[in-house]
N, CA and C of each residue as an Amber inpcrd file, in Angstrom:
protein
   381
 -14.4180000 -93.8020000 125.6170000 -14.5960000 -92.6720000 126.5060000
 -13.9320000 -92.9840000 127.8410000 -13.1260000 -92.0520000 128.3250000
 -12.4340000 -92.2660000 129.5910000 -13.2990000 -91.7650000 130.7320000
 -13.1870000 -92.4540000 131.8490000 -13.9000000 -91.9820000 133.0310000
 -12.8870000 -91.4720000 134.0520000 -13.3840000 -90.9510000 135.1530000
 -12.4760000 -90.3470000 136.1320000 -11.5430000 -91.3870000 136.7470000
 -11.9880000 -92.6230000 136.8690000 -11.1330000 -93.6690000 137.4340000
  -9.9560000 -93.9550000 136.5000000 -10.2200000 -94.0730000 135.1980000
  -9.1240000 -94.3200000 134.2630000  -8.2140000 -93.0980000 134.1600000
  -8.7710000 -91.8920000 134.2970000  -7.9440000 -90.6820000 134.2980000
  -6.9670000 -90.7140000 135.4700000  -7.4310000 -91.1470000 136.6250000
  -6.5680000 -91.2120000 137.8150000  -5.4640000 -92.2490000 137.6150000
  -5.8060000 -93.3670000 137.0000000  -4.7990000 -94.3950000 136.7310000
  -3.7410000 -93.8420000 135.7830000  -4.1800000 -93.1500000 134.7170000
  -3.2260000 -92.5580000 133.7730000  -2.3490000 -91.5140000 134.4390000
  -2.8960000 -90.7340000 135.3540000  -2.1020000 -89.7490000 136.0800000
  -1.0050000 -90.4440000 136.8760000  -1.3500000 -91.5580000 137.5430000
  -0.3500000 -92.2980000 138.3180000   0.7200000 -92.8730000 137.4000000
   0.3160000 -93.4040000 136.2680000   1.2770000 -93.9720000 135.3210000
   2.1880000 -92.8680000 134.7970000   1.6300000 -91.7340000 134.4240000
   2.4430000 -90.6300000 133.9300000   3.3900000 -90.1240000 135.0070000
   2.9220000 -90.0600000 136.2360000   3.7840000 -89.6130000 137.3300000
   4.9220000 -90.5970000 137.5520000   4.6540000 -91.8770000 137.3190000
   5.6800000 -92.8930000 137.5140000   6.6510000 -92.9500000 136.3410000
   6.3040000 -92.3010000 135.2290000   7.1760000 -92.3300000 134.0530000
   8.5500000 -91.7690000 134.3110000   8.6730000 -90.7780000 135.1650000
   9.9510000 -90.2020000 135.5560000   9.9970000 -90.1670000 137.0730000
  10.2720000 -91.2980000 137.6980000  10.2380000 -91.3240000 139.1670000
  11.1900000 -90.2900000 139.7560000  10.6910000 -89.5720000 140.7410000
  11.5140000 -88.5480000 141.3720000  12.7880000 -89.1320000 141.9700000
  12.7350000 -90.3940000 142.3880000  13.9400000 -90.9910000 142.9600000
  15.0420000 -91.1340000 141.9240000  14.6730000 -91.2010000 140.6540000
  15.6990000 -91.2740000 139.6060000  16.4560000 -89.9660000 139.4360000
  15.9120000 -88.8960000 139.9930000  16.6110000 -87.6150000 139.9180000
  17.9640000 -87.6950000 140.6240000  18.0170000 -88.4210000 141.7280000
  19.2510000 -88.4820000 142.5150000  20.3970000 -89.1000000 141.7190000
  20.2550000 -90.3090000 141.1720000  21.3880000 -90.8430000 140.4080000
  21.6980000 -90.0130000 139.1660000  20.6720000 -89.4020000 138.5740000
  20.9230000 -88.5660000 137.3980000  21.7400000 -87.3330000 137.7710000
  21.4120000 -86.6990000 138.8790000  22.1900000 -85.5460000 139.3460000
  23.6200000 -85.9670000 139.6410000  23.7770000 -87.0820000 140.3320000
  25.1300000 -87.5590000 140.6490000  25.9170000 -87.8640000 139.3830000
  25.2580000 -88.4740000 138.4110000  25.9300000 -88.7880000 137.1480000
  26.3580000 -87.5100000 136.4280000  25.4990000 -86.5030000 136.4420000
  25.8400000 -85.2400000 135.7870000  27.0610000 -84.5870000 136.4330000
  27.2530000 -84.8490000 137.7150000  28.3830000 -84.2590000 138.4380000
  29.6130000 -85.1700000 138.4320000  29.5120000 -86.3130000 137.7810000
  30.5900000 -87.3180000 137.8200000  31.9270000 -86.7510000 137.3670000
  31.9670000 -86.0340000 136.2930000  33.2370000 -85.5270000 135.7660000
  33.2590000 -84.0200000 135.5800000  32.1620000 -83.3510000 135.9410000
  32.0710000 -81.9160000 135.6830000  31.4880000 -81.2070000 136.9000000
  32.1390000 -80.1580000 137.3440000  31.5600000 -79.2780000 138.3540000
  30.6450000 -78.3130000 137.6170000  29.4510000 -78.1310000 138.1330000
  28.5070000 -77.2630000 137.4360000  27.5500000 -76.6170000 138.4190000
  26.7500000 -75.7070000 137.9450000  25.8000000 -74.9840000 138.7870000
  24.4030000 -75.5650000 138.6100000  23.5230000 -75.2000000 139.5420000
  22.1850000 -75.7720000 139.5910000  21.3730000 -75.6020000 138.3290000
  21.4280000 -74.4130000 137.7260000  20.6270000 -74.1850000 136.5210000
  21.0610000 -75.1230000 135.3960000  22.3670000 -75.3500000 135.2540000
  22.8590000 -76.2640000 134.2170000  22.4240000 -77.6950000 134.5130000
  22.4160000 -78.0620000 135.7780000  21.9450000 -79.3980000 136.1670000
  20.4880000 -79.5710000 135.7410000  19.6770000 -78.5510000 135.9720000
  18.2630000 -78.6120000 135.5790000  18.1410000 -78.7770000 134.0690000
  18.9190000 -78.0130000 133.3080000  18.8840000 -78.1320000 131.8460000
  19.2910000 -79.5400000 131.4100000  20.3310000 -80.0750000 132.0250000
  20.8000000 -81.4210000 131.6670000  19.7830000 -82.4870000 132.0530000
  19.0850000 -82.3030000 133.1730000  18.0400000 -83.2520000 133.5650000
  16.9090000 -83.2620000 132.5350000  16.6090000 -82.0990000 131.9940000
  15.5870000 -82.0420000 130.9480000  16.0590000 -82.8250000 129.7220000
  17.3590000 -82.8010000 129.4400000  17.9090000 -83.5980000 128.3390000
  17.8340000 -85.0910000 128.6340000  17.8080000 -85.4630000 129.9160000
  17.6200000 -86.8590000 130.3110000  16.2120000 -87.3270000 129.9950000
  15.2800000 -86.3760000 129.8860000  13.8950000 -86.7380000 129.6090000
  12.9230000 -86.3250000 130.6940000  13.4100000 -85.6640000 131.7380000
  12.5140000 -85.1400000 132.7640000  11.8950000 -83.8630000 132.2080000
  10.6370000 -83.9480000 131.7890000  10.0390000 -82.8430000 131.0450000
   9.6080000 -81.6750000 131.9120000   9.0700000 -81.9300000 133.0560000
   8.6400000 -80.8170000 133.9050000   9.3120000 -80.9620000 135.2630000
  10.1870000 -80.0330000 135.5420000  10.9380000 -80.0820000 136.7870000
  10.6250000 -78.8730000 137.6440000  10.4320000 -79.1190000 138.9060000
  10.2920000 -78.0390000 139.8780000  11.7020000 -77.6370000 140.2860000
  12.1180000 -76.4480000 139.8800000  13.4890000 -76.0040000 140.1510000
  13.7920000 -76.0280000 141.6410000  12.8290000 -75.6290000 142.4560000
  13.0270000 -75.6520000 143.9060000  13.3120000 -77.0520000 144.4020000
  12.6380000 -78.0470000 143.8180000  12.8570000 -79.4410000 144.2210000
  14.2930000 -79.8790000 143.9020000  14.8120000 -79.4600000 142.7580000
  16.1790000 -79.8250000 142.3790000  17.1720000 -79.2020000 143.3470000
  16.9510000 -77.9420000 143.7070000  17.8630000 -77.2830000 144.6490000
  17.7670000 -77.9170000 146.0370000  16.5800000 -78.3840000 146.4310000
  16.4530000 -79.0960000 147.7110000  17.2110000 -80.4220000 147.6560000
  17.1450000 -81.1110000 146.5070000  17.9040000 -82.3560000 146.3380000
  19.3970000 -82.0560000 146.4650000  19.8550000 -81.0050000 145.8100000
  21.2810000 -80.6530000 145.8820000  21.6980000 -80.3370000 147.3160000
  20.8560000 -79.6050000 148.0540000  21.1890000 -79.2990000 149.4520000
  21.2230000 -80.5710000 150.2940000  20.2730000 -81.4960000 150.0270000
  20.2580000 -82.7480000 150.7850000  21.4880000 -83.5910000 150.4540000
  21.8490000 -83.6630000 149.1720000  23.0420000 -84.4040000 148.7770000
  24.2850000 -83.8060000 149.4300000  24.3140000 -82.4900000 149.5530000
  25.4430000 -81.8380000 150.2070000  25.4380000 -82.1460000 151.7040000
  24.2730000 -82.1140000 152.3120000  24.1400000 -82.4560000 153.7300000
  24.5820000 -83.8900000 153.9930000  24.3160000 -84.7750000 153.0280000
  24.7060000 -86.1890000 153.1490000  26.1630000 -86.4310000 152.7460000
  26.8790000 -85.3550000 152.4090000  28.3060000 -85.4210000 152.0330000
  28.5380000 -86.1670000 150.7180000  27.5180000 -86.2130000 149.8540000
  27.6550000 -86.8470000 148.5490000  28.0630000 -85.8240000 147.4870000
  27.7820000 -84.5600000 147.7850000  28.0820000 -83.4390000 146.9010000
  28.6590000 -82.3280000 147.7680000  29.5480000 -81.5540000 147.1890000
  30.0150000 -80.3570000 147.8820000  29.8560000 -79.1730000 146.9390000
  29.8130000 -77.9750000 147.5090000  29.6050000 -76.7930000 146.6730000
  30.5290000 -75.6650000 147.1160000  30.6980000 -74.7350000 146.2070000
  31.4720000 -73.5270000 146.4770000  30.9100000 -72.4150000 145.5990000
  31.2050000 -71.1890000 145.9640000  30.7340000 -70.0520000 145.1720000
  31.7660000 -69.6940000 144.1320000  31.3060000 -69.5740000 142.8880000
  32.1690000 -69.1310000 141.7920000  31.8460000 -67.6630000 141.5310000
  32.8660000 -66.8460000 141.6380000  32.7100000 -65.4120000 141.4080000
  33.2200000 -65.1130000 140.0060000  32.4110000 -64.4150000 139.2190000
  32.8570000 -64.0330000 137.8750000  32.5630000 -62.5570000 137.6720000
  33.3170000 -61.9410000 136.8010000  33.1080000 -60.5190000 136.5360000
  31.9080000 -60.2930000 135.6230000  31.4500000 -61.3570000 134.9440000
  30.3730000 -61.2180000 133.9700000  28.9880000 -61.4740000 134.5150000
  28.8370000 -61.6740000 135.8070000  27.5110000 -61.9630000 136.3330000
  27.5560000 -62.2110000 137.8180000  26.4170000 -62.5710000 138.3690000
  26.3640000 -62.8090000 139.8140000  27.1080000 -64.0960000 140.1880000
  27.5190000 -64.2050000 141.4480000  28.1550000 -65.4570000 141.8970000
  27.2020000 -66.6360000 141.7170000  27.7760000 -67.7890000 141.3950000
  26.9710000 -69.0060000 141.2280000  27.5310000 -70.0890000 142.1290000
  26.6150000 -70.8620000 142.7140000  27.0380000 -72.0020000 143.5310000
  27.3460000 -73.1560000 142.5910000  28.5770000 -73.6180000 142.6550000
  29.0310000 -74.7280000 141.8210000  29.0220000 -76.0020000 142.6600000
  28.6070000 -77.0920000 142.0510000  28.4930000 -78.3770000 142.7390000
  29.4830000 -79.3680000 142.1570000  30.0090000 -80.2180000 143.0290000
  30.9100000 -81.2790000 142.5790000  30.6270000 -82.5390000 143.3970000
  30.9790000 -83.6540000 142.8220000  30.7480000 -84.9620000 143.4430000
  31.8930000 -85.2750000 144.3990000  31.5710000 -85.8060000 145.5530000
  32.5920000 -86.2420000 146.5060000  32.9240000 -87.7170000 146.2640000
  33.9210000 -88.2230000 146.9810000  34.2350000 -89.6640000 146.8880000
  33.0370000 -90.5020000 147.3230000  32.3790000 -90.0640000 148.3990000
  31.1900000 -90.7870000 148.8800000  30.0840000 -90.7280000 147.8320000
  29.9710000 -89.6010000 147.1310000  28.9750000 -89.4680000 146.0730000
  29.2550000 -90.4140000 144.9160000  30.5350000 -90.5750000 144.5820000
  30.9130000 -91.5050000 143.5150000  30.5560000 -92.9370000 143.9130000
  30.8330000 -93.2990000 145.1640000  30.5000000 -94.6470000 145.6420000
  28.9870000 -94.8590000 145.6260000  28.2410000 -93.8460000 146.0320000
  26.7830000 -93.9330000 146.0380000  26.2440000 -94.0630000 144.6130000
  26.8370000 -93.3290000 143.6850000  26.4500000 -93.4350000 142.2680000
  26.7030000 -94.8510000 141.7540000  27.8160000 -95.4500000 142.1450000
  28.1210000 -96.8210000 141.7330000  27.0640000 -97.8020000 142.2460000
  26.6140000 -97.6110000 143.4910000  25.5680000 -98.4700000 144.0620000
  24.2690000 -98.2920000 143.2770000  23.9280000 -97.0430000 142.9680000
  22.7380000 -96.7720000 142.1670000  22.8400000 -97.4480000 140.8000000
  24.0150000 -97.3520000 140.2010000  24.2140000 -97.9330000 138.8780000
  23.9650000 -99.4370000 138.8970000  24.4700000-100.1080000 139.9050000
  24.2560000-101.5540000 140.0250000  22.7770000-101.8750000 140.2150000
  22.1070000-101.0990000 141.0550000  20.6780000-101.3270000 141.2990000
  19.8700000-101.0820000 140.0300000  20.2050000-100.0250000 139.3040000
  19.4730000 -99.7230000 138.0670000  19.7510000-100.7600000 136.9880000
  20.9430000-101.3180000 136.9940000  21.2490000-102.3790000 136.0290000
  20.3690000-103.6020000 136.2840000  20.1890000-103.9540000 137.5590000
  19.3020000-105.0800000 137.8920000  17.8600000-104.7450000 137.5040000
  17.4620000-103.5100000 137.7380000  16.1160000-103.0750000 137.3840000
  15.9310000-103.1160000 135.8630000  16.9660000-102.7180000 135.1350000
  16.9100000-102.7540000 133.6680000  16.6820000-104.1800000 133.1770000
  17.3160000-105.1470000 133.8090000  17.1300000-106.5570000 133.4530000
  15.6510000-106.9360000 133.6050000  15.0530000-106.5160000 134.7210000
  13.6380000-106.8120000 134.9610000  12.7580000-106.1240000 133.9180000
  13.0750000-104.8630000 133.6040000  12.3070000-104.1450000 132.5820000
  12.4390000-104.8210000 131.2180000  13.6240000-105.2590000 130.8690000
  13.8270000-105.9440000 129.5940000  12.9690000-107.2040000 129.5190000
  12.9340000-107.9530000 130.6030000  12.1110000-109.1670000 130.6270000
  10.6300000-108.8290000 130.5150000  10.2120000-107.7560000 131.2030000
   8.8220000-107.3240000 131.1260000   8.4420000-107.0110000 129.6780000
   9.2500000-106.2030000 128.9990000   8.9110000-105.8040000 127.6390000
   9.0100000-106.9700000 126.6570000   9.9100000-107.8800000 126.9120000
  10.0010000-109.0670000 126.0690000   8.7050000-109.8810000 126.1760000
   8.2550000-110.0990000 127.4000000   7.0230000-110.8550000 127.6070000
   5.8290000-110.0740000 127.0490000   5.7970000-108.7820000 127.2740000
   4.7180000-107.9280000 126.7920000   4.6000000-108.0300000 125.2740000
   5.7170000-107.9510000 124.5660000   5.7080000-108.0340000 123.1070000
   5.2820000-109.4200000 122.6310000   5.7520000-110.4670000 123.3280000
   5.3480000-111.8230000 122.9430000   3.8420000-112.0070000 123.0870000
   3.2630000-111.4410000 124.1460000   1.8260000-111.5840000 124.3670000
   1.0240000-110.6940000 123.4200000   1.5420000-109.5280000 123.1170000
   0.8450000-108.5990000 122.2510000   0.9600000-108.9740000 120.7810000
   2.1420000-109.4600000 120.3980000   2.4170000-109.7770000 119.0070000
   2.9340000-111.2070000 118.8800000   2.0740000-112.1850000 119.1400000
   2.5440000-113.5820000 119.0340000   2.9770000-113.8840000 117.5990000
   4.0580000-114.5990000 117.5030000   4.5600000-114.9240000 116.1530000
   3.5630000-115.8710000 115.4710000   3.4150000-115.6500000 114.1730000
   2.5010000-116.4860000 113.3960000   3.2660000-117.6880000 112.8990000
   2.7680000-118.8790000 113.1960000   3.4470000-120.1120000 112.7660000
   2.5430000-120.9570000 111.9380000
């Protein structure tokens, strides 16, 4: 039987499962070779595994990235629908993505070691 304290711990763990800070490198990666609009970015983030996204939060991230000169945008006018704001990665955004990639690679090493130790402790080999 779970109590309210364990429920709170599980909520924190679930919230940490998709850290909001990971949204930034994922957005930058999605823009690495393709200019696209916000709605498509949201769909692609869901394919990354972010199950519940606040669309407003994603658009605020895009505006902040643009303010930081990591992303730039322009309006695409089409005859088949309303204008859409298209986003693209800048040179500074590419450099920032590279820094994120290096940091995440180091983090991945730590995670790999964690799971290796976790499995050894959980499933000790029988000798």
